[in-house]
N, C-alpha and C positions, 0 to 999 in steps of 0.2 A: 353420409357421415354417420358413424356408429353412435347410437344413443345410449349404449350400455357398455360396461367394462366388466372384466372378471377380476375379483379381488385376489389377494394372496391366499385367502382361505378357500378359494375356489367358488365364491359366491358371485352371482351376477348382480351388479349394482349399477344405478344410473350414472352416466358419465358426467363428471363435474365440469362446469364451465371454466374457461381459462381467463387470465387477466384479472381486472378489477371485480368482475362479476364472480369470479372464483373466490376472491378474498371475502366478498360479502356473503357468499354462500357458505363458506367455512365458519363464519361467525354468526350465521343465522340461528334462530332459536330452535330449529329442528335438527341442528347438528350436535355432535359431541366434540366440542372444541379441543379438549385435551385428550381425546380418544379413550383414555382410561377413566375419565370422570364425566359425569353427566353435566348438562347445562346448569341445573339447579345447584349442584355441589360446587361447580367452578365459580358461580356467582357468589355463593356464600363465602368461599375462600377470598375472593376479591373484596367483598365487604369487610371481612375480618382483617385483611391487610390494611385497608383504609382506616378502620377503627383503631388498629394498632398505632397508626401514626397520630391519631387524635389523643389517645391515652398517653402516648410517649411525650407529646407536646405538653400535656398537663403536668406530667410528673417531672419533666425537665424544668418547666417553669417554676414548679413548686421548689425543686432543689436549688434553683438559681436564687429565688426570693429568700429562701431560708439561709443560704450561705452568705448573702449580701446584706441582710438586715443587721443593723447595729443594736436593735432592741432584743433582749433575751427571748428565745422561743419557748413556749410553754412545754413543760416536761410531759410527754405522753403517758408515762406511768402514773402521774398524778392527776392529770386532767381527764383521763379515760378510766379512772378507778371507780369502782362501785362500793358503796357503803353496805356491807352485809354483816349483820350481827355485831354492829358497833366497830367493825374493822374495815379499813379501806383496802380492797383487794385490787391491785393494778391490772388493767387489761383483761379482766375476767370475761367481760361481755364480748370483747373483740375476739378472744380465744374461742368462745362458744360460737360466735358468728362464723369464724373461719372453719371450725369443725363441721358446722352445719352445712356450709357451702361445699366443702370437700366431700362430705357424705353424699350430697346431691349428685356429684359427678359420678359416684359409684352406681347409684340407682339409675342414672341416665344411661350409663354404659350397659347395664343389664337390660334396660328397655330396648336398646338398639339390637342386642343379641336376640331377644324374644321376637322383635319385629321381623327380623330376617328369617327367623325360624317359623314365621306365620302363627305364632302363639299370641294372637292379638289381645286377648283379655289380660294375659300376664304383662304384655308390653304396655297396655293402657294403664294398668295398676302401677307399674314402675314409673311411668310418666307422671301419674297423679302424685306418687310419693315424692318425685323430684320437684313438682310444683309446690307441694306442701313445704318442703325444705326451703325452696326459694321464697315463698310467702313468709315463712318464719324469719328468714334473714331480713327481708324488707321490714317486717314488724320490729325486729330488734334494732334495725338502723333508725327507724322512726323514733323509737324510745331514746336512742343515743342523741339524735338531733334535738328532741324535746328537752332532754336533760341539759345539754349545752346551751340551748336558747334560754332556758330558765336561769342559767348561771350567768347570762349576760353576753354570751358569744354571739356576734353578728358578722355578716360578710364584710362590714366596714369597720369593725372594732372588736377588741378582745380585752377583757379586764385582767387576763393572766400574762400578758406580754405583747409580743409583736402583733400589730393589727392585721397583718397579712395571714395570720393563722386561720381566722374565720373564713375568709374568702377561699383560701386553698382547700380547707376542709369541706365546706359546703359544695364547692364546684366539683372536686374529684369524687367524693363519696356520693354526691347527688347524681352525677352523670353515670356512675357505676350502678347505683340503685335503680335508675331509670332503665338500664339494660336488663337488670334482674327482673324488674316488674314486667317489661315487655316479654321476656322469656317465659315468665309464669303464665301470662295470657295465652301465648302461642302453644305452650305445653298443654294447657287445658283444652284448647281448640283441637289440636292434633290428637290428644288422647281420646277425645269424644269421637273423632272420625275413625280412629283405630278400633275403639270398642264397638262401634256400629258395623264395622266391616266394610267401610267405604272403599278401602284400598284393595280388598278382595274383589269388589264389584267394579273397580275402576271409576268410581265417582269422581268428577272433576274437583280440583282443589279450590282454595279460597280465592285466589287472584287470577286464575286461568281456567280455560275451558278444557285443558288437557287432562287426561286421566291421571288421578292421583296414584302414587306408589308408596310402598313402605320405605323407600329411600328417604322420604321426607323426615322420618324419625332420625335417621343418621344425620341429615342436614341440621335438624334441631339440636342433635347432640353436639355437633361441631360448635354451634353458637354457644351452647351452655358450657362446654368445657373452656371455651375462650373467656367467657365471663368469669368463671372460677379462676382461671390462670391470671387474669388481670387483678383479681382481688389479692392474690398472693403477692404481687408486686406492690399494690397499695398497702397491704399489711406490713410488708418489709420496709418500705420507704417512709410511710407516714406514721405508723404506730410503733415501730421498733427503733427508728432512728432518733 
């Protein structure tokens, strides 16, 4: 029985087993399941799809609660206004947070380009800039949370109207803020590895003994762009509605 086959590209490759063993082999960690995408990138896409379902459930639940409550819902332009120079400016902090996060998407895209061009120090600096924007976003979110808590908003109550406002706000923005925080941590870890040249030497990654590659920067970029995209929906449904 032949142990090798010739691919369409003319390369000699090991013959794949048939039946159930072939299915297991196709999905094993040493394969490229989607042929044009690596295992790590495919797993990130699967994670992002599952996370999309979770955020969708949160936003649909929020819309259901808001449309079904008989108690007036707090006005976002009033409750999220900041007092600057004696004037209340509606949604100014939220606008800055949105601009901050969208800017971080730009620096992340530049980091991916530098990484594939093997300009590791420029890639690391762009990732550090992305982490800075992410940490700034989390800091502004903490300020927003503190302000609302001091004004009496709680997950179980709200002095400005419907009690469900507090639980919806803390659950949705808290879950998103957790994603941003985890992204900042991994950005710092990967930027450190890129700066040291770990991927030029093929140093193993964080959770595996396999050689690290610059592709991890692109995978990190997928996650970061997803977090930014989710914020756009939160901004539209929670702050503008």
